N, C-alpha and C positions, 0 to 999 in steps of 0.2 A: 212294132215301130211306134215311137212316142208321138203323141198328138202335137200339133203345131203350138209353139209357145206363145201364149197371150201376154203373160206378165213374167218378167225376170226381176226378182227382188234381190238386191245385192247390198250387203253391209259387212263390215269386218271388225267393228269396235265394240259392239254391245257385250260380247263375252268377257270383256275386261271388268265389267260391273254387272254380272248376270242377274242380280236382284234389284238393280236400280230402275228408275222410272223409264228410261229410254229402252232398256232391254225388255221391260214389261210391255211397252208399246209395240216394239218390233215383234215380240212373240205373239201378241194378239193379232197383229196385221198378218203375219205369216200363216197363223192357224185359220184366220177368217178367209183369207184369199185361197188357201188350200181347200177349204170346205166348198168354195164357189167354183174354183177353176180346176181342181184336181190335177191331172197330168199336164194341163196347159199352164201351170205355174211351175217355175224353177226358182229355187232359193239358194243363194250363196250367203251363208252365215255360219259363224262358229258356235252359236248357241246350241247346246247339246240336248235340249229337252223338247225339240220340235217333233211333230208326228213322224213316225218311222216310214209311213207311206208317202211322204213328201218327196218329190224329185229335188235332189240337192246337187250342187256343184261346188267344189272347193277350189279356190284360186289363191295363189301365194301373194296376197296383198300385204304390204308392210306399213301399216298406219303408225305404229308406235314411234317411229323416228322420222316420219316424213316432214315434220315441221322444225327439224333441227337446223336446217340451213336452206337457202334458196336453191343451191345445187341439188341437194337431196330431194327437195320438194319437186323440182322440175324433172329430175330423173325418175322419181316415183310415178309422176303423172305419165311420163312417156312409157314406162313399163306397163302401167295399168291399161293405157290405150292399146298397146300391142296385145295384151292378154284379152281384152274385151273385144277387139276387132276379130280375133279368132273365134271367140265364143259367139259373137253376133252372127258370123257367117254360118255357124253350125246350128244355133238355136233359132235364128231369125225371129226374135221376139217383137211383138207389136209395141211394147212400151217397157222401159226399165224404170223400176221404182227403187229409189235410193232413200230409205227412211232415216239416214244419218249422214248427210253430206257425202255421198258415195263418190266413187271415181267418175270421171267425165268421159262420156262416150262420144263418138264422132258421127254416128249415123242414126241411131235409134232415138225416138222421142223419149224424153226423160222427165220424171217427176221426183221432186225432193221434198222432204219434210224439214221445216225450220222450227226450232224449239225456243231459243232465247238469244239475247244479244249481250250477255255479260261481258264478252270480250271487248266490246266497244263502249259499254256504259260504265263498267268497272275495270278499267285497264290496269289499275294498281295491283289487282289480285293475280296477275298473270305475267310470265316471263315475256319480255317485249318481242324478241325475235320470233318465237313460236306463235305468239298472239297475232302478230302482223301477217305471218304466213297463213295462219288458219283463217283470218279474215279474208285474205286474198283468195283462198280456196272457196270460201262461202260465196264471194262475188262471182267467181267463175261458175259455180253451181247455179246461181240465180240467172246469169246470162244464158246458160245452156238450157235452163228449164223450160219445158212446155207448160208446166203447172207447178205451183209451190203450195204445199199444204202447211198452214199455220195452226198450231195447236191451241191458240187463243186469240181473241180480238186484240189484247194488249200486245202480243207478239207481232201481229199484223201491223199495228200502228208503229211499233219500233222498226219493223222491216222497211216500211214505206218512208219513214222519217230518215233512217240511217242510210238507206239505199234508194234515193229518189228516182233513179233511172229504171227501177223495176216497174213493169207494167202492172198496175193494180188489178186489172182483169185476170191476170194469171194467178193471183193469190186467193186461196180458198181457206176459210176458217173451218177446221174440223176438230172440235174439242175432243179430248181424251175421254175415256169412260172408266167405270169402276166395276170390278169383278163381283159376280153375284155372291160369292162366299163371304164377302165383307158384310153383307146384310144378315148373315146367319152365323155369327161367332158362337162358339160353345160357352164362352164366358167362364172358362175353367181356370182362369189365372189365380194362382195362390199367392197373394200379396200380403205381407205382414203389416203394411201400412198403406193408406190411400196414396195414390201417386198421380203426378202429372206426367205426360208422355211427350217426347220429341222423337221423330223418326227422320233419318236421312244423313247425308254427308254433313260434317261439322265445320268444314273449311270455307274460306272465301266468303262469298255473299250469303252463306247460310246463317251468319250472324250469331253463332252459337255462344260465343263468349258473353255477349250482352244478355243472353237468356240466363246463363249462370249467375251473372251479376244481379239480374232482376229477381231471380229465385232467392238469392241471399237477402236482397233488400226487402222482399215481401214479408220476411219473418215467418214464412210457412214451413221452413225446413225442420222445425222442431216437431211437426205433426205430419208432414207429407214428404214423400220421396219425389225425385225427378228421375224418371226412367228414360234412358237414352238408348235407342236402337239405331245402329249404323250398319245395316245389313251388307256385309262383304266389302265395306269400303275402307275400314281401318283394321290394323292388326288387332287380334283378339285381346280385349281387356286393357288396351293401352290408351292413356290420355296423352294429348300433346303437352309440351312443356308449358304453353300458355294456359291450357285448361287446368293443369296441376297447380299452377301458381294461383289461379282464382279459387279453386276448391280449398287450397291450404289457407289462403289469406281470409277466406270467408267461413272457414270451418265447416265445409260442406261434404267432407270426405265420406261420411256415413249415410248421407242423404241422396247422393247421386250414384246411380247404377248404370253401367254400360254393358250392352250386349251387341254382338255383331253377327251371330249365326242364328237366324230364326227362319222357320218355314212360313209360308203364307198363312197357314192356319194359326200358327202362334202369333203372327203379326195381327191378325184380325182379333184374336183374344186380347192381345195387349191394348189395342185401341179400345175395345169394348169395356175393359176393366178400369180404364183411366178415369179419374175425376174430370180431366180435361186434357185436350191435345193442344200443344203450343207450337206454333210454327213462325219463327221470327225472321225468316229469310228476307233479305233486301230486294231480291229480284228472282222471279220464277217465270218460266215460259208458260207453265200451267198451274202446278201445285198439286200433283196427284195425291200426296199423303193427306192433304186437307180433305179431299173428296172421299178417300178411303176411311178416314176417321169419322166423317159425317155419316157415311153408310153404316158404320159399325155402331152407331148410336152413342156418339161421344160429343160432348160440348167442345167446340173449337174456338181458339183465339189465335189470330194470325195477323200478319202485316197488312197494312192498307195499301200496299204498293203493287205495281206491275199487274200480273194476271190474277193475283190471289182473291180479289173481290169476285171474280168470275167463278173461281173454284169454291169459294165459301158461301156465295149467294147471300140471302138474308138471314141465314142461320148463325153465321160466325160473329164473334166479337172481334173488332179490328183495333189495332194499335199502330203507333208510329215506331217502326223497327229501329230508328236511330236514337230513340229516347228510352233509356233503361227504366225510368220511372213509369212510363206508359205501359211497358211490358209487365212490370211489377203489379200495377193496378189491375191489369187483366187477370193475372193469376189470383189476386185477392178476390176479384169479382166472381170468378168461378168458384172459389172455395166457399164464398158466402152466399152463393145463389140458392134461392128457395126452390122447393120441389116443383112448383108450378112453372116458373121460368125455365127450369132445366128441362122439364117435359116438353114445353113448347118449342124450345130450341132444338131438341133432339128430333121431334116430329118434323119440323121444318127442314132440318138437315138431311134426314132420310128421304124426304120428298124431293129435295133438290138433287141429292145424289142419284136417285132413281131416274131422274130426267136425263142423265148422262151415262149411257151404256156403251160398252165396247161394241155391241152389235150395231148401234147407230153409227159409231165411229168407222167401223169396217164398211158398212153399207155406203156411207157418204164417200169414203175413199174409193170404193169399187166404182161408183158412178163417175168420179173424176178420171180414174184410170181408163175406164171404158171410153170416155169421151176422147181422151188423148190417143188411145189405141185405134179408135175408129176414124178420127178426123185429123189427128196430128195437132190438135189444140183443144184446150178445155173451155 
């Protein structure tokens, strides 16, 4: 007979981007909670690389189309409530942890993780109907929550500003961490030329087109490459029409390299081999690639907006992501950096990265979940 369920972790979207930052977070949460609770944890997730000994439950949740219309959204919510009421009666969990705006339950105390507020701060990047329905779902999650985990102080500030009815006492800042293997890259990258690195999705607020323009303006393309890794987020080897237009007009075709399928070990090596990591995102909930690059011993230049100063600490070079010339100057600064400044920034970057571990993230999350499970409030 299975032990009484303490934590029921439920999410159904991370598998659509299994190498992305949200999936990385959920994977670490599931593994960390499993190590602590064993059979008292039940996980509902489509991620396929979780421990085989983990108690798992599969539910037919239909997130991909839930925001197509108000009718489908409400029907999906009703279907999920029916499924979860059945599961709750059987498992009798003490708390439900939804690390990605999960389904809403009716009886069990629930904890949600909040990442960012691009939908409200940058509405032009999203389809209007789906955007409004997703914001509505977020509001319902916040209203339902016994506790809300915010992955940065910047995200907490946005949450309280955009949703002033949320009780601040329910919001807990729990920063993300960086995996140990990023501190130990093999540095086996075989690069024909020195390169700058960008990692992540290239659409919307990621601001990638300005990075291409800045790379061209810097004049560095004759001696440096711009290596771009978008793990699992774009079709292999394909640039968007807008990206192709910039690379053609600026004659960057031979200097910009795209990869989409890389392992974590290859990613760590790519960070470590770069002359500099560049992250021009306009808005981040945390900025995990910045932390990973710092851990790997790379000089980082990133935007001075949202949560990125928290991720980059005192080690990063900061620029205004809306100004191409500012991004370009940061590229030149890195290329011309002397060995003393480079060593100082790398040392400070690794010190800062070491202060943010997944173990600490899991431990703080467990403490909040325990408080909710034991007392019905955090």
